[in-house]
C-alpha positions in Angstrom: 7.3 98.1 235.2 9.8 95.4 235.9 12.0 96.7 233.1 11.4 100.3 233.9 12.6 99.8 237.5 15.6 97.7 236.5 17.2 99.7 233.7 19.4 102.7 234.1 18.4 105.7 232.2 19.7 109.2 231.2 16.2 110.6 231.5 15.2 112.5 234.6 12.1 111.5 236.4 10.2 114.8 235.9 11.8 116.0 232.7 8.7 115.5 230.5 6.2 117.2 232.8 6.2 120.5 230.8 5.7 118.7 227.5 2.7 116.6 228.4 -0.6 117.4 226.7 -3.3 119.2 228.6 -6.3 117.2 229.9 -8.9 117.4 227.1 -12.6 118.2 227.6 -14.7 115.5 225.9 -17.5 116.1 223.4 -20.8 116.9 225.3 -22.7 114.8 222.8 -20.4 111.8 223.2 -20.3 112.0 227.0 -24.1 112.1 227.3 -24.5 109.2 224.8 -22.1 107.1 226.9 -23.9 108.1 230.1 -27.2 106.9 228.7 -25.7 103.6 227.8 -24.3 103.3 231.3 -27.8 103.6 233.0 -29.5 101.0 230.8 -28.7 98.0 233.0 -30.4 99.7 236.0 -33.6 101.0 234.4 -36.9 99.6 233.2 -38.3 100.9 229.9 -40.3 103.7 231.6 -37.3 104.9 233.7 -35.0 104.9 230.8 -37.4 106.9 228.7 -37.6 109.6 231.4 -33.9 109.8 231.8 -33.4 110.0 228.0 -35.8 113.0 228.0 -33.8 114.6 230.8 -30.5 114.1 229.0 -31.9 115.5 225.7 -33.2 118.6 227.6 -29.9 119.0 229.3 -27.9 118.7 226.1 -29.9 121.3 224.2 -30.3 123.6 227.2 -28.2 124.3 230.3 -25.8 121.5 229.5 -24.5 123.2 226.4 -24.0 126.5 228.3 -22.1 124.7 231.1 -20.0 122.9 228.6 -18.9 126.1 226.9 -17.9 127.5 230.3 -16.0 124.4 231.0 -14.2 124.8 227.7 -13.3 128.4 228.7 -11.9 127.1 232.0 -9.8 124.5 230.2 -8.2 127.2 228.1 -6.5 128.6 231.1 -5.5 125.4 232.9 -3.4 122.5 231.7 -5.6 120.2 233.8 -9.1 121.7 234.3 -10.0 118.9 236.7 -7.0 118.7 239.0 -8.0 121.2 241.7 -11.7 120.3 241.6 -11.0 116.5 241.9 -8.6 117.0 244.8 -11.2 119.0 246.7 -14.4 117.1 245.9 -12.9 113.6 246.1 -10.7 114.1 249.2 -10.2 117.5 250.9 -13.9 118.5 251.3 -14.9 115.0 252.5 -15.7 115.2 256.2 -16.0 111.5 257.1 -12.9 109.9 258.8 -10.3 109.4 256.1 -8.0 106.9 257.8 -10.5 104.1 257.3 -12.9 105.4 254.7 -10.4 107.0 252.3 -7.0 105.5 252.9 -5.7 102.5 251.0 -3.6 99.8 252.5 -1.8 96.6 251.6 0.9 94.0 252.7 4.4 93.9 251.5 5.2 90.8 249.4 8.4 89.9 251.3 6.6 87.1 253.2 6.3 85.1 249.9 10.0 84.5 249.6 12.9 85.2 251.9 10.9 86.8 254.8 8.2 84.4 255.9 6.5 85.3 259.2 9.0 84.6 262.0 9.1 86.0 265.5 12.2 88.0 266.5 12.9 89.4 263.1 11.0 92.7 263.3 14.0 94.9 264.1 16.5 93.3 261.8 14.1 93.3 258.8 12.9 96.7 259.7 16.4 98.2 259.5 16.8 96.6 256.0 13.5 97.8 254.7 14.1 101.3 255.9 17.4 101.3 254.1 15.8 100.4 250.8 13.1 103.0 251.2 15.7 105.6 251.8 17.5 104.6 248.7 14.3 105.0 246.7 13.9 108.5 248.2 17.4 109.3 247.1 16.6 108.1 243.6 13.5 110.4 243.5 15.6 113.4 244.8 18.2 112.8 242.1 15.4 112.2 239.5 16.7 108.7 238.7 13.4 106.9 239.0 12.7 105.9 235.4 9.8 107.7 233.6 6.8 105.5 233.2 5.9 105.0 229.5 3.4 103.3 227.3 5.5 102.4 224.3 7.5 105.6 223.8 4.9 107.9 225.2 5.8 109.3 228.7 3.2 109.3 231.4 2.8 112.0 234.1 5.1 111.5 237.1 3.8 114.3 239.3 2.3 112.0 241.9 5.7 110.6 242.8 6.5 114.0 244.3 3.8 113.3 246.9 5.2 110.0 248.2 7.7 111.3 250.8 7.5 114.3 253.1 3.8 114.8 252.5 0.8 115.1 254.9 -2.8 116.1 254.9 -3.7 118.8 257.4 -7.4 118.9 258.7 -9.5 122.0 258.2 -12.9 123.0 259.5 -14.5 122.8 256.1 -11.7 121.7 253.8 -8.4 120.0 254.4 -5.1 120.9 252.8 -2.0 119.0 251.7 1.5 120.0 252.9 4.3 118.7 250.6 7.9 119.3 251.5 9.6 117.2 248.9 12.1 118.9 246.6 14.5 117.4 244.1 18.2 118.1 244.4 18.0 120.5 241.4 15.2 122.4 243.0 17.0 122.7 246.3 20.2 124.0 244.5 18.0 126.5 242.6 16.7 127.9 245.9 13.1 126.7 245.6 11.3 127.7 248.7 10.7 124.9 251.1 8.5 125.4 254.1 10.3 123.8 257.1 11.9 121.0 255.1 13.0 118.2 257.5 14.0 115.8 254.8 16.3 113.6 257.0 13.6 112.6 259.5 11.9 109.3 259.7 9.2 109.1 262.3 8.7 106.0 264.4 5.4 105.6 266.2 5.4 102.7 268.6 2.4 100.7 269.7 3.2 101.4 273.4 3.7 105.1 273.2 5.3 106.2 276.5 4.6 109.0 278.9 7.6 111.1 279.9 6.5 113.6 282.5 3.5 112.4 284.3 2.0 115.7 285.5 3.1 119.3 285.1 1.4 122.5 285.8 -1.9 121.4 287.2 -3.9 119.4 284.7 -1.4 119.6 281.9 0.3 116.4 280.8 3.3 116.0 278.6 3.4 112.8 276.5 5.8 111.5 273.9 4.3 110.8 270.5 7.1 109.7 268.3 10.8 109.8 267.8 12.7 111.3 264.9 15.6 109.2 263.7 18.3 111.1 261.8 21.2 110.1 259.6 20.3 106.4 259.3 22.0 106.0 255.9 23.3 102.5 256.8 21.2 99.6 257.8 23.4 99.1 260.9 22.5 102.6 262.2 18.8 102.1 261.8 19.1 98.8 263.6 20.7 100.5 266.6 18.0 103.2 266.5 15.1 100.8 266.2 16.4 98.5 269.0 16.8 101.5 271.3 13.2 102.6 270.6 11.8 99.1 271.0 13.5 98.6 274.3 12.4 102.0 275.6 8.8 101.4 274.6 8.7 98.0 276.2 10.1 99.2 279.5 8.0 99.6 282.7 7.0 103.2 281.8 3.2 103.7 281.5 1.6 104.0 278.1 0.9 107.4 276.7 -2.5 108.5 275.4 -1.9 107.8 271.6 -2.4 111.3 270.0 -2.1 109.7 266.6 -5.6 108.4 267.0 -6.9 111.9 266.5 -6.1 111.5 262.8 -8.8 108.8 262.5 -11.5 111.2 263.7 -14.2 113.0 261.6 -12.3 115.7 259.7 -13.9 118.8 261.3 -13.7 117.4 264.8 -10.0 116.5 264.2 -9.4 120.1 262.9 -10.9 121.6 266.0 -9.0 119.2 268.3 -5.8 120.2 266.4 -6.5 123.9 266.8 -7.0 123.3 270.6 -3.8 121.3 270.8 -1.8 124.1 269.2 -3.4 126.7 271.4 -2.5 124.7 274.5 1.2 125.0 273.8 2.9 126.6 270.8 5.5 123.9 270.9 2.8 121.4 269.9 2.6 123.1 266.4 6.3 122.6 265.9 6.0 118.9 266.7 3.0 118.6 264.3 5.0 120.2 261.6 7.9 117.8 262.1 5.5 114.9 261.6 4.0 116.6 258.5 7.4 117.2 256.9 8.9 113.8 257.8 9.7 111.4 255.0 7.4 108.8 256.3 5.9 107.3 259.4 7.4 103.9 260.5 5.3 101.9 263.0 6.2 98.9 265.1 3.3 96.8 266.3 3.4 93.9 268.7 0.7 91.8 267.0 1.6 88.9 264.6 -1.1 88.7 261.9 -1.4 85.4 260.0 -0.5 85.5 256.3 0.3 82.9 253.6 0.7 83.3 249.8 -2.8 82.0 249.5 -4.5 83.9 252.4 -4.0 87.6 252.9 -7.2 88.3 254.9 -5.7 88.8 258.4 -2.7 90.8 257.4 -4.7 93.2 255.2 -7.2 93.7 258.1 -4.3 94.4 260.5 -2.9 97.0 258.1 -6.1 98.7 257.1 -8.0 98.6 260.4 -5.3 98.2 263.0 -4.6 100.3 266.1 -5.2 104.0 265.2 -2.6 105.1 267.7 0.3 103.6 265.8 0.0 105.2 262.4 -0.6 108.9 261.4 -3.7 108.6 259.3 -3.0 111.8 257.3 0.5 110.8 256.3 1.1 109.9 252.7 3.2 106.9 253.7 2.8 104.8 256.8 5.3 101.9 256.8 4.0 99.3 259.3 6.0 96.4 260.8 4.7 93.6 262.9 6.2 91.4 265.6 6.5 88.4 263.2 8.6 90.4 260.7 5.7 91.1 258.2 5.3 94.5 256.7 2.7 96.7 255.0 1.7 100.3 254.3 -1.3 102.5 255.0 -1.5 105.6 252.9 -3.7 108.7 252.6 -5.3 108.6 249.2 -5.5 112.4 248.6 -1.9 113.1 247.4 -1.6 110.1 245.1 -3.1 106.9 243.7 -2.1 103.4 244.6 0.2 102.9 241.6 2.8 105.1 243.4 2.9 102.6 246.3 2.9 99.7 243.9 6.1 101.1 242.4 8.1 101.6 245.6 6.8 98.4 247.1 7.9 96.5 244.1 11.3 98.2 244.1 11.9 97.3 247.8 10.6 93.8 247.3 13.0 93.2 244.4 15.9 94.5 246.4 15.1 92.1 249.3 14.6 89.3 246.8 17.9 90.0 245.0 19.8 90.0 248.4 18.1 86.8 249.5 16.6 88.7 252.4 19.9 89.5 254.0 21.9 92.7 254.5 25.0 92.6 252.3 26.4 96.1 253.0 28.7 97.5 255.6 28.4 96.3 259.2 30.3 99.2 260.5 28.5 101.3 263.2 29.5 104.8 263.9 28.4 107.0 266.8 25.2 108.8 266.0 22.8 110.6 268.4 20.1 108.4 269.9 16.5 109.3 268.9 14.8 112.1 270.8 11.3 111.9 271.9 8.8 114.5 270.7 6.7 115.4 273.8 3.3 116.9 273.3 1.5 119.0 276.0 -2.0 117.6 276.5 -4.8 118.1 279.1 -8.0 116.4 280.0 -9.8 117.8 276.9 -7.2 116.4 274.6 -7.4 113.0 276.4 -11.1 113.0 276.0 -10.8 113.9 272.3 -8.4 110.9 271.9 -10.7 108.5 273.6 -13.6 109.6 271.5 -11.6 109.2 268.3 -10.4 105.7 269.3 -14.0 104.7 270.2 -15.5 105.8 266.9 -12.7 104.3 264.9 -12.8 100.9 266.6 -16.6 100.8 266.2 -16.3 101.3 262.5 -13.3 99.1 262.1 -15.0 96.2 263.9 -17.8 96.4 261.3 -15.5 95.7 258.3 -15.3 92.3 256.8 -12.2 91.5 254.7 -11.7 88.4 252.5 -8.4 88.3 250.6 -7.2 85.1 248.8 -5.2 83.9 245.9 -6.8 82.0 243.0 -4.1 79.6 241.9 -5.7 77.4 239.3 -4.4 79.7 236.5 -3.6 83.3 235.9 -2.6 85.8 233.2 -0.7 83.2 231.1 -3.8 81.2 230.4 -6.2 84.1 229.8 -3.7 85.6 227.3 -3.5 82.3 225.5 -7.2 82.4 225.2 -6.9 86.0 223.7 -8.8 87.4 226.8 -7.5 90.6 228.4 -6.8 89.5 232.1 -8.1 92.7 233.7 -11.3 92.5 231.7 -11.5 88.8 232.6 -11.6 89.6 236.3 -14.0 92.5 235.9 -16.5 90.3 234.0 -16.1 87.4 236.5 -16.9 89.9 239.2 -20.0 91.0 237.4 -21.2 87.4 237.1 -20.4 86.7 240.7 -22.4 89.8 241.9 -25.3 88.9 239.6 -25.4 85.4 241.0 -25.1 86.6 244.6 -27.6 89.4 244.5 -29.9 88.5 241.5 -29.4 91.8 239.7 -26.5 93.9 238.1 -24.1 95.8 240.2 -23.0 99.3 239.2 -19.2 99.2 239.1 -16.4 101.7 239.3 -13.1 100.6 237.8 -10.1 102.9 237.9 -8.8 104.0 234.6 -5.6 106.0 234.5 -5.3 109.4 232.7 -1.6 109.8 233.1 -1.0 110.5 229.4 -2.0 114.1 230.3 -0.5 116.8 232.5 -1.2 115.9 236.2 -3.6 113.2 235.1 -4.9 110.8 237.7 -8.0 108.7 237.1 -11.3 108.4 235.2 -14.3 106.2 236.1 -14.7 103.1 233.9 -18.2 101.7 234.4 -17.7 97.9 234.0 -21.4 97.0 234.3 -22.3 97.4 230.6 -25.4 96.2 228.7 -23.2 93.6 227.1 -21.9 92.3 230.5 -25.5 92.0 231.9 -26.7 90.1 228.8 -23.9 87.7 229.2 -24.6 87.3 233.0 -28.2 86.6 232.2 -27.3 84.0 229.6 -25.1 82.2 232.1 -28.1 81.9 234.4 -30.5 80.7 231.6 -30.1 76.9 231.0 -31.8 77.3 227.6 -29.0 79.4 226.2 -26.4 77.4 224.3 -22.7 77.3 225.1 -22.0 79.0 221.8 -24.3 81.9 222.5 -22.9 82.3 226.0 -19.4 82.4 224.5 -20.4 85.0 221.9 -22.1 87.2 224.5 -19.0 87.0 226.7 -16.7 88.0 223.8 -19.0 91.0 223.1 -18.8 92.0 226.7 -15.0 91.8 226.5 -14.9 93.9 223.4 -17.1 96.6 224.9 -15.1 96.7 228.2 -11.7 97.0 226.3 -13.0 99.8 224.1 -14.3 101.7 227.1 -11.1 101.4 229.0 -9.1 102.7 226.0 -11.5 105.7 225.7 -11.2 106.5 229.4 -7.4 106.5 229.3 -7.5 108.7 226.2 -9.4 111.4 228.0 -12.8 110.3 226.5 -14.5 109.1 229.7 -17.7 110.9 230.8 -17.9 110.8 234.6 -15.3 113.4 235.3 -16.8 115.5 232.4 -20.2 115.4 234.1 -18.6 116.3 237.4 -17.1 119.3 235.8 -20.4 120.5 234.4 -22.0 120.1 237.9 -19.2 122.1 239.5 -19.5 124.8 236.9 -23.2 125.1 237.7 -22.4 125.4 241.5 -19.7 128.0 240.9 -22.2 130.0 238.8 -24.8 129.8 241.5 -27.2 127.9 239.3 -29.7 125.3 240.4 -28.4 121.7 240.3 -29.4 120.4 236.8 -32.1 117.7 236.7 -29.7 115.2 235.2 -27.9 115.0 238.6 -31.1 114.7 240.7 -32.6 112.0 238.5 -32.8 108.7 240.5 -31.0 106.8 237.7 -28.0 109.0 238.2 -27.2 107.7 241.6 -28.7 104.2 240.9 -26.2 103.8 238.1 -23.3 104.8 240.4 -23.2 108.6 239.8 -22.1 110.8 242.7 -19.9 108.1 244.2 -22.7 105.5 244.6 -21.1 102.5 243.0 -21.8 99.2 244.8 -18.6 97.8 243.4 -15.5 99.9 243.9 -12.7 98.1 242.0 -9.2 98.6 240.8 -6.4 96.6 239.3 -3.3 96.9 241.5 -1.0 95.7 238.8 0.9 92.7 237.5 3.4 92.5 240.3 3.6 90.9 243.8 1.7 93.8 245.4 -1.8 93.7 246.8 -4.1 96.3 248.4 -7.6 97.1 249.7 -10.1 99.9 250.3 -13.4 100.0 252.0 -16.7 100.1 250.0 -18.0 103.3 248.6 -21.5 102.7 249.9 -22.8 100.7 252.9 -24.4 98.1 250.7 -21.3 97.7 248.5 -17.9 96.2 248.2 -14.3 97.3 247.9 -12.6 94.9 245.4 -8.8 95.2 244.6 -6.9 92.6 242.7 -3.5 91.9 241.1 -2.6 89.6 238.3 0.3 87.2 237.8 1.2 84.6 235.3 -0.1 81.7 237.5 -2.6 83.4 239.8 -5.1 86.1 240.6 -5.1 87.6 244.1 -8.2 89.5 245.2 -9.0 91.5 248.4 -12.7 92.2 249.0 -14.2 94.3 251.8 -17.8 94.7 252.9 -19.7 96.0 256.0 -20.9 93.3 258.4 -23.8 95.5 259.4 -25.3 95.3 255.9 -27.4 92.1 255.7 -27.2 92.1 251.9 -23.4 91.9 251.4 -20.9 89.1 252.0 -17.3 89.5 251.0 -16.4 85.9 251.4 -19.2 84.7 249.2 -18.5 87.3 246.5 -14.8 86.2 246.3 -15.7 82.5 246.1 -18.3 83.2 243.4 -15.7 85.2 241.5 -13.3 82.3 241.6 -16.1 80.0 240.3 -16.8 82.5 237.5 -13.1 82.2 236.5 -13.5 78.5 235.9 -16.8 79.0 234.1 -15.3 81.5 231.7 -12.3 79.3 230.8 -14.7 76.4 230.3 -16.6 78.5 227.8 -13.5 79.2 225.9 -12.7 75.5 225.8 -16.1 74.5 224.5 -16.3 72.6 221.2 -19.8 73.7 220.6 -18.8 76.5 218.2 
């Protein structure tokens, strides 16, 4: 990615979209064979035999019929999964998405030229906005280089969802509004629903009230300020300074309407409908937020962060004040009083690799300029920001208070442990001929086994961007080979040589599975497609999906370990666990270190994020010692 960001190119960002291959439908026989392998670590002999019978019955019966219908669907769609996945994984989900679905992470600027320092928030904020706007311009002009593996281009569609995108709540299903258009599309007259491309929204921690009381019980409150035409850092500095002063004046705080986006989805949808019915102007204001490039937030807190300890800053970004970020927005850029930055993003429109790309781009620009502004210092007259004033009443205020209360209850229950392991990194594992991603995944399996005494069903993100509008596939890291190795590490009678051989077998299995998943040969999305076909046909749910081993092995989103490689750059992130007794585990890999961020629920007596991270670090050392052993 470093080279892809740095080099200039004649290629246009989206030029290969029409030539990408369609997402394939895997072989039913192969998918079911892989599924049976995946449940073995979680079944005794009797349970496995029963599941094997269920699978055989499914394959020769209803499964084959559903598979044929899925093949028919795939003939008419370049990506048979796309719409289904968006709905099932995101838009139909009714739990609050700001905490349970969104992903978040800190910007890496604090590691070099922007260490935490009070009094730098506005100056740094104006610089970081400038670089974000430049990246937006690169996208509009289609000058962001096409991602490739070798000479093979990958799907770039998710980059269209970074700016000017917002999720809108619905009573039973949400929707995504995307206002982004390239320059070519705009010239060709592509329809754009209320495009407000030049807006950047700024939500301040102390949101201010403008008119105290009007018309009986109706209140008008400001929510955010649109900042237009800030194409120079100096202009954004003036704008941000004006906003900061205004919001730290003696005016009373406003109610924090943005907190409604942290509510359960149906309740938020009803509250939104009521808000619009209260005053038609409220809809216009909501649409300005939806169509804005991004939401920029200024917070007064100063979370601790060092290159070795990310815990407090990640917590502040993921579970901070819900009134200062718009939870449905694709991109919330958050600044803190000590000049530290991060992002909080709705997961529905895109996956984390999009944020990794722009975060790295901005970080590299800041690094190259030694943290300073090296452009023009000229300031021209531009209009000051205008407040967007919502009409609210007592019901809206009650809705806001309820949303904040439920959010803060859940947020206070989340434990986050995020640290850097600095003894070694990618360079050493590569020297040992060990894939660094697989190295971390197997270390995590060993850590979980040692902490809980049994295997942990694990989801690892595999990308399917070789295909048109491809996003992800599930890679199940808890294999039979991984469990056998974990067991050998806990058995003092097993020799070092045997442990090493079992570990290498686990590596080989993991690497092959990841390759298959990326090539469209995974099985979890295939099984999901078969289930959804059955539902669309009005058929009973097949026994395969009601079998206890299906959920026990992670099926249906029940993985106790929800993991993802964030990449090989200076970018880190985090998500909450999939299940109450589980963990969210994100990590990134560098030449000299591994950085991990682990989340768990405090109310679950079984889980402990701090212990899991420390045991994972211990496993790193154990694995390298195995490779250094002379008992071969």
